[in-house]
C-alpha positions in Angstrom: -63.1 -29.4 -36.1 -62.3 -26.4 -34.0 -58.9 -24.6 -34.2 -58.0 -25.7 -30.7 -58.9 -29.3 -31.1 -57.0 -29.4 -34.4 -53.9 -28.0 -32.8 -54.2 -30.5 -29.9 -54.0 -33.3 -32.5 -50.9 -32.1 -34.3 -48.8 -30.5 -31.5 -46.6 -33.6 -30.9 -46.2 -34.1 -34.6 -44.4 -30.9 -35.1 -42.7 -30.1 -31.8 -43.0 -31.8 -28.4 -46.0 -30.4 -26.6 -44.0 -29.4 -23.5 -41.3 -27.6 -25.4 -40.6 -24.0 -24.3 -41.2 -21.6 -27.1 -38.2 -19.6 -25.9 -35.7 -22.5 -25.8 -32.9 -20.7 -27.6 -33.3 -17.4 -25.7 -32.0 -16.3 -22.3 -34.7 -16.2 -19.7 -34.1 -12.9 -17.7 -37.4 -12.7 -15.8 -38.1 -16.0 -14.2 -41.1 -14.6 -12.4 -42.9 -14.2 -15.8 -44.6 -17.3 -17.2 -42.8 -19.2 -20.0 -45.1 -20.3 -22.8 -45.2 -23.9 -23.8 -45.7 -24.8 -27.5 -48.4 -27.5 -26.9 -50.6 -25.5 -24.5 -53.7 -25.1 -26.8 -55.5 -23.0 -24.3 -53.2 -20.1 -24.9 -53.7 -17.9 -27.9 -51.3 -15.2 -26.8 -47.7 -16.1 -26.1 -46.3 -13.7 -23.5 -42.5 -13.7 -23.9 -41.7 -10.9 -21.5 -39.8 -13.6 -19.6 -37.0 -12.8 -22.1 -36.7 -9.4 -20.4 -38.5 -6.4 -21.9 -36.0 -3.8 -23.2 -36.2 -0.6 -21.2 -37.4 1.4 -24.2 -40.3 -1.0 -25.0 -43.8 -1.2 -23.4 -45.5 -4.2 -21.9 -46.8 -5.4 -25.3 -43.2 -6.0 -26.5 -43.2 -9.8 -25.7 -46.8 -10.5 -26.8 -47.4 -12.7 -29.9 -51.2 -13.0 -30.5 -52.8 -15.8 -32.5 -56.3 -14.6 -31.8 -58.5 -14.6 -35.0 -56.5 -17.4 -36.7 -58.4 -20.6 -37.4 -57.8 -24.2 -38.4 -54.5 -24.8 -40.4 -53.8 -21.0 -40.3 -53.4 -21.2 -36.6 -51.3 -24.3 -36.9 -49.0 -22.8 -39.4 -48.7 -19.5 -37.4 -47.7 -21.3 -34.2 -45.2 -23.6 -35.9 -43.6 -20.8 -38.0 -43.4 -18.7 -34.8 -41.7 -21.6 -33.0 -39.3 -22.0 -35.9 -38.4 -18.3 -36.0 -37.9 -18.2 -32.2 -35.7 -21.4 -32.2 -34.1 -21.7 -35.7 -31.5 -24.2 -34.3 -34.0 -26.5 -32.6 -32.8 -30.1 -32.8 -36.0 -31.1 -34.6 -35.1 -28.8 -37.4 -31.5 -29.9 -37.6 -32.3 -33.6 -37.4 -34.7 -33.2 -40.4 -32.2 -31.3 -42.5 -33.6 -27.8 -42.0 -30.7 -25.3 -41.5 -31.7 -21.7 -41.2 -28.9 -19.2 -41.2 -30.7 -16.8 -38.9 -30.4 -16.0 -35.2 -33.3 -16.5 -32.9 -35.8 -13.8 -33.7 -37.2 -11.3 -31.2 -40.9 -11.3 -30.3 -41.6 -8.2 -32.3 -40.2 -9.7 -35.5 -42.1 -13.0 -35.0 -45.3 -11.0 -34.4 -45.0 -9.4 -37.8 -44.8 -12.9 -39.5 -47.9 -14.0 -37.6 -49.7 -10.8 -38.7 -48.8 -11.7 -42.3 -50.4 -15.1 -42.0 -53.5 -13.4 -40.6 -53.6 -11.1 -43.6 -53.3 -14.1 -45.9 -56.2 -15.8 -44.1 -58.4 -12.7 -44.6 -57.3 -12.5 -48.2 -58.2 -16.1 -48.8 -61.7 -15.6 -47.3 -62.5 -12.4 -49.2 -60.9 -13.2 -52.6 -61.3 -16.9 -53.2 -57.8 -18.2 -52.5 -57.4 -21.8 -51.1 -58.6 -22.2 -47.5 -55.2 -23.6 -46.4 -51.7 -22.5 -47.2 -50.9 -26.2 -47.9 -52.9 -25.8 -51.2 -51.4 -22.5 -52.3 -49.5 -22.5 -55.6 -46.7 -20.2 -56.6 -49.3 -18.2 -58.6 -51.4 -17.8 -55.5 -48.5 -16.3 -53.6 -47.6 -14.0 -56.6 -51.2 -12.9 -57.0 -51.6 -12.2 -53.3 -48.4 -10.1 -53.3 -49.7 -8.1 -56.3 -53.0 -7.7 -54.6 -51.3 -6.3 -51.5 -49.2 -4.0 -53.6 -52.4 -2.4 -54.9 -53.6 -1.4 -51.5 -53.7 2.4 -51.2 -50.8 2.3 -48.6 -49.1 -1.0 -49.0 -46.7 -2.0 -46.2 -43.3 -3.1 -47.6 -42.8 -5.1 -44.4 -46.0 -7.1 -44.9 -45.3 -7.7 -48.6 -41.7 -8.9 -47.9 -43.1 -11.0 -45.0 -45.5 -12.8 -47.3 -42.6 -13.7 -49.6 -40.6 -15.0 -46.6 -43.5 -17.0 -45.3 -43.8 -18.7 -48.7 -40.1 -19.6 -48.7 -40.4 -21.0 -45.1 -43.3 -23.2 -46.1 -41.1 -24.9 -48.6 -37.8 -24.9 -46.7 -39.4 -26.2 -43.5 -41.9 -28.6 -45.1 -40.3 -31.6 -43.4 -41.1 -30.3 -39.9 -44.4 -28.6 -40.5 -47.3 -30.8 -39.4 -49.4 -29.7 -42.4 -46.5 -30.5 -44.8 -45.8 -27.0 -46.1 -45.7 -26.7 -49.9 -44.0 -29.1 -52.3 -42.3 -26.6 -54.6 -40.2 -23.5 -53.9 -42.4 -20.5 -54.8 -39.5 -18.7 -56.6 -36.8 -21.2 -57.6 -35.5 -18.8 -60.2 -34.3 -15.5 -58.6 -35.2 -13.7 -61.9 -38.9 -14.6 -61.3 -39.0 -13.6 -57.7 -41.7 -10.9 -57.4 -39.7 -9.4 -54.5 -36.5 -9.3 -56.5 -34.7 -6.0 -55.9 -36.8 -5.1 -52.8 -34.3 -6.7 -50.4 -31.2 -4.8 -51.7 -29.9 -2.2 -49.3 -31.3 1.2 -50.1 -30.3 4.6 -48.7 -31.5 4.9 -45.2 -35.1 6.1 -44.9 -34.1 7.9 -41.7 -33.1 11.5 -42.3 -30.7 13.4 -40.0 -32.0 16.1 -37.8 -31.9 19.4 -39.8 -28.8 21.5 -38.9 -30.9 24.6 -37.9 -32.7 22.3 -35.4 -29.8 20.1 -34.3 -27.4 22.8 -33.0 -30.0 24.7 -30.8 -31.1 21.2 -29.5 -27.6 20.2 -28.5 -26.8 23.6 -27.0 -30.0 23.5 -24.9 -29.3 19.9 -23.7 -25.7 20.8 -22.8 -26.9 23.9 -20.9 -29.2 21.7 -18.8 -26.5 19.1 -18.1 -23.6 21.5 -17.4 -25.3 24.5 -15.8 -28.9 24.1 -14.9 -28.4 20.7 -13.4 -26.7 22.3 -10.3 -30.0 24.0 -9.3 -32.2 21.1 -10.3 -30.2 18.6 -8.2 -30.1 21.0 -5.3 -33.9 21.5 -5.5 -34.4 17.8 -5.6 -32.2 17.3 -2.5 -34.1 20.1 -0.7 -37.5 18.4 -1.5 -36.1 15.0 -0.4 -35.2 16.4 3.0 -38.6 18.0 3.3 -40.4 14.7 2.4 -38.4 12.9 5.0 -39.4 15.3 7.8 -41.6 13.6 10.4 -45.3 14.6 10.2 -46.7 15.8 13.5 -50.2 14.8 14.6 -52.7 17.4 13.5 -53.6 19.6 16.5 -56.1 22.3 15.6 -55.0 24.6 18.3 -51.3 24.5 17.5 -52.1 24.8 13.8 -54.2 27.9 14.4 -51.3 29.4 16.4 -48.7 28.7 13.7 -51.0 30.1 11.0 -51.8 33.3 13.0 -48.2 33.9 13.8 -47.2 33.5 10.1 -49.9 35.9 8.9 -48.9 38.5 11.5 -45.4 38.8 10.1 -45.7 41.0 7.1 -42.4 39.9 5.6 -43.5 36.3 5.2 -44.8 35.8 1.6 -47.8 33.9 0.3 -46.6 31.2 -2.0 -48.1 31.1 -5.5 -47.9 28.6 -8.4 -48.4 29.1 -12.1 -51.1 27.0 -13.7 -52.2 26.8 -17.3 -55.4 25.3 -18.5 -55.4 24.2 -22.1 -58.0 26.7 -23.1 -57.0 29.5 -20.8 -54.0 31.8 -20.3 -51.4 31.2 -17.6 -52.7 32.0 -14.1 -51.1 32.4 -10.7 -52.9 30.8 -7.8 -52.1 30.2 -4.2 -50.0 27.0 -3.7 -52.0 25.9 -0.7 -50.1 22.7 0.1 -46.7 24.3 -0.2 -47.8 27.3 1.9 -49.1 24.8 4.5 -45.8 23.1 4.6 -43.9 26.4 5.0 -46.2 27.6 7.8 -46.0 24.4 9.8 -42.4 23.5 9.1 -43.5 20.4 7.2 -45.9 19.1 9.9 -48.8 19.0 7.5 -49.7 19.8 3.9 -53.4 20.1 4.7 -53.6 23.3 6.7 -56.0 24.7 4.0 -58.2 21.6 3.4 -61.4 22.9 1.8 -63.4 20.1 3.4 -63.4 21.4 7.0 -64.4 24.7 8.5 -60.9 25.6 9.8 -59.3 25.1 6.4 -61.9 27.3 4.7 -61.4 30.0 7.3 -57.7 30.1 6.7 -58.2 30.2 3.0 -60.4 33.3 3.4 -57.8 35.0 5.5 -55.0 34.4 2.9 -57.3 35.5 0.0 -58.1 38.7 1.8 -54.4 39.4 2.6 -53.5 39.0 -1.0 -56.3 41.4 -2.1 -54.9 43.9 0.5 -51.4 43.8 -1.1 -49.7 41.1 1.0 -46.3 40.2 -0.6 -46.3 37.0 -2.7 -43.8 34.9 -4.5 -44.1 32.3 -7.2 -42.4 29.2 -6.1 -40.8 29.6 -2.7 -39.4 26.0 -2.5 -36.0 26.7 -4.0 -34.3 29.7 -5.6 -32.0 28.9 -8.6 -28.7 30.8 -8.8 -27.1 29.4 -12.0 -27.0 31.4 -15.2 -25.5 31.0 -18.6 -22.3 33.0 -19.3 -23.1 36.7 -20.0 -26.5 36.6 -18.2 -27.0 38.7 -15.1 -30.0 36.8 -13.7 -30.7 33.2 -12.8 -32.1 31.0 -15.6 -35.3 30.3 -13.6 -37.6 31.9 -11.1 -38.0 30.3 -7.7 -39.1 26.7 -7.9 -42.4 25.4 -6.6 -42.9 21.6 -6.2 -44.5 21.4 -9.7 -41.8 23.3 -11.6 -39.1 21.4 -9.8 -40.6 18.2 -11.1 -41.0 19.6 -14.6 -37.3 20.7 -14.7 -36.2 17.3 -13.3 -37.9 15.7 -16.3 -36.3 18.2 -18.7 -32.9 17.3 -17.3 -33.6 13.7 -18.0 -34.4 14.5 -21.6 -31.3 16.7 -21.9 -29.1 13.9 -20.7 -30.7 11.6 -23.2 -30.0 14.0 -26.1 -26.3 14.3 -25.1 -25.8 10.6 -24.7 -27.7 9.4 -27.7 -26.2 12.0 -30.0 -22.6 11.8 -28.9 -22.3 8.0 -28.6 -24.6 7.0 -31.6 -26.2 4.3 -29.4 -29.6 2.9 -30.3 -32.5 4.0 -28.2 -32.8 0.5 -26.6 -29.1 0.6 -25.7 -29.2 4.1 -24.2 -32.3 3.2 -22.1 -30.6 0.0 -20.8 -27.8 2.0 -19.2 -27.5 1.2 -15.5 -25.6 2.7 -12.6 -21.9 2.1 -12.9 -22.0 2.0 -16.7 -18.9 4.2 -17.1 -15.8 2.1 -17.6 -12.8 2.0 -19.9 -12.3 0.1 -23.1 -8.8 -0.3 -24.4 -7.8 2.4 -22.0 -10.4 4.9 -23.2 -13.5 6.1 -21.3 -16.5 4.1 -22.4 -20.1 3.2 -21.6 -21.2 -0.5 -21.3 -24.7 -1.6 -22.2 -26.4 -4.7 -23.7 -26.5 -4.9 -27.5 -30.2 -5.8 -28.1 -30.9 -5.6 -31.8 -30.6 -9.1 -33.4 -28.9 -10.4 -30.2 -31.2 -12.7 -28.2 -28.5 -13.2 -25.6 -27.7 -9.5 -25.4 -24.0 -9.4 -25.0 -22.4 -6.5 -23.1 -20.8 -4.0 -25.5 -18.8 -0.8 -25.1 -19.2 2.7 -26.7 -16.3 5.2 -26.4 -17.4 8.5 -24.8 -16.3 12.1 -24.4 -16.5 14.3 -21.3 -20.0 15.7 -22.0 -21.4 12.1 -22.1 -19.6 11.3 -18.8 -21.0 14.4 -17.2 -24.5 13.5 -18.4 -24.2 10.0 -16.9 -23.0 11.5 -13.6 -26.1 13.8 -13.5 -28.4 10.9 -14.2 -26.8 8.8 -11.4 -27.6 11.7 -9.0 -31.2 12.2 -10.2 -32.6 8.9 -11.5 -35.3 7.6 -9.1 -34.8 4.0 -10.4 -32.8 1.6 -8.3 -30.7 0.2 -11.2 -31.4 2.1 -14.5 -30.4 5.7 -15.4 -33.5 6.3 -17.4 -36.9 5.7 -15.9 -40.5 6.7 -15.9 -41.3 9.8 -13.9 -43.4 7.5 -11.7 -40.4 5.4 -10.7 -40.1 7.0 -7.3 -43.8 6.4 -6.4 -45.4 3.5 -4.6 -46.6 2.1 -8.0 -43.0 1.3 -8.9 -43.1 -1.5 -6.3 -45.4 -3.5 -8.5 -44.6 -2.2 -12.0 -41.5 -2.1 -14.1 -40.7 1.6 -14.5 -37.6 1.4 -16.5 -37.4 3.6 -19.6 -39.7 6.3 -20.9 -41.3 7.3 -24.2 -38.4 9.3 -25.8 -40.1 10.7 -28.9 -42.9 12.4 -26.9 -40.4 13.6 -24.3 -38.2 15.2 -27.0 -41.2 17.2 -28.2 -41.9 18.3 -24.6 -38.3 19.3 -24.2 -38.4 21.5 -27.3 -41.7 23.1 -26.2 -40.2 23.9 -22.8 -37.1 25.4 -24.2 -39.1 27.7 -26.5 -41.5 28.7 -23.7 -38.7 29.7 -21.4 -36.1 31.1 -23.9 -36.4 34.6 -22.4 -35.5 33.6 -18.9 -32.9 30.9 -19.7 -31.1 32.7 -22.5 -31.2 29.7 -24.8 -32.0 29.9 -28.5 -35.5 28.6 -29.5 -35.5 25.2 -31.2 -37.3 25.3 -34.6 -40.1 23.0 -35.6 -39.1 19.7 -37.3 -38.9 16.0 -36.5 -36.6 14.7 -33.8 -36.4 11.0 -33.0 -33.7 8.8 -31.3 -32.8 7.2 -34.7 -32.4 10.6 -36.2 -29.9 11.7 -33.5 -27.9 8.6 -34.2 -27.9 9.3 -37.9 -26.9 12.9 -37.5 -23.8 12.3 -35.5 -22.8 9.5 -37.9 -23.0 12.1 -40.7 -20.9 14.6 -38.7 -18.3 11.9 -37.9 -17.7 11.3 -41.6 -15.7 14.5 -41.9 -13.1 13.4 -39.4 -10.0 11.5 -40.4 -10.9 7.8 -40.2 -14.5 8.9 -39.5 -16.2 5.9 -41.2 -14.1 3.4 -39.2 -15.0 5.3 -36.0 -18.7 5.5 -36.9 -18.7 1.8 -37.7 -17.3 0.9 -34.3 -19.7 3.2 -32.4 -22.7 2.1 -34.5 -21.7 -1.6 -33.9 -21.7 -2.2 -37.7 -18.2 -3.6 -37.5 -19.7 -6.9 -36.3 -21.4 -7.6 -39.6 -18.2 -7.3 -41.6 -19.8 -8.2 -44.9 -22.2 -5.2 -44.9 -20.5 -2.8 -42.4 -19.0 -0.5 -45.0 -22.2 -0.1 -47.0 -24.4 0.3 -43.9 -22.0 2.8 -42.2 -21.8 4.8 -45.4 -25.6 5.0 -45.5 -25.6 6.4 -42.0 -22.9 8.9 -42.7 -24.1 10.0 -46.2 -24.5 13.7 -46.5 -27.9 15.3 -47.2 -28.7 18.4 -49.2 -29.5 20.6 -46.2 -26.3 19.6 -44.3 -24.2 20.1 -47.4 -25.4 23.7 -47.5 
């Protein structure tokens, strides 16, 4: 009997075939398909209908059952259904009460992965061919087997233990019957005993010698450099909106000849760097075309026609004869850090203006994530109009995503630098609703793709590289090597807050640990615990 035909025969025995697999979740994207439990033609549940968080990619909502066979597939789908809907009437009516909230797709995907690992383990090592026949010793031996793998995953090992317990607790609703005896009735004999206790956080804070230059650079971009970057963006926007005139070879030749006859008009250059070569300065043909024709065309020097090639030759010869040139020519920055007698950047060209716009986005992220202690998902869900007040104090509002299927709106108190960063983002973000978006959000592709959010960890590495490359012109201190992640920024500010009066209370409120009152003190203390390098 095939896996699909087997599932077709038991679907109504476990859950009604037409039951939505996301019954206990809020549907946020009704345009996305909503998977149905009994659809045996679907081996990948796409749950992006729940609304992909801004900091996640398109695979966030996908739960794949591909590769699972026979009863392994049945168990995987039913356990996934249980985890997604722990308060389903079928469970309650049959005496199954799970004290867990509806799980997010990523968590459910990890359980399905564990079942796939057990299936492979059974095939390769002689374990029973169905979980129904597994004994307590089989589960214990499988865990020990996985613990001997060169790099055992604690999450997978813990997941196996949880699956074994679910097979017993939910045996009355599983179509294959689950298992008759609890795998670890005596806590003393639980092979996972002690692994679930809260340990010191694995996440380390950003090192102090890295953290302070990072914050100083981010704040310089937000408070000083943003003035030029925003002005350059406005200048480019006006240029893009200029009407394009029909190409007329005669008028274009006249404009070109008149420009080249004026010795005070520069030839615009751009800096380019090939991965295997040194930085080079080349003519910015498209920008020079726009300057000569007042925005009528970007194609004055198209290499594909005779007129374009002739004009290129004239410009090249003029450069060789000593014609004045300038790198950029689109916008000239004027801002500088205190004590500096020259602007922080040379004249912008279209490329460097785009690069600095992305650097400003990264700087705003560092300021907000560090000084609010928000999670990455919460920062990237910030929308226009997020600044408000909470109990009379300035605050940001954003959905609380972790462990919250309904994503209630919560508030984080903020200081003036955070408010400034939000104002900058509202002026520069190309996305219609969200403050953080992909660099492609302003392109035509955004009409058909969801461009909310960006890959923060990679962006932070680019930000550091840019700061170090331009330190001489900006006046900023280089940022040393070392790991920087969103969670590390959150951890670092929690550590610093500990030294203030009432710091742990404040950190608990900002970290949103105060909701889980039973563990808030221990968890907040873990975040704010000092490390050796910060102690020095």
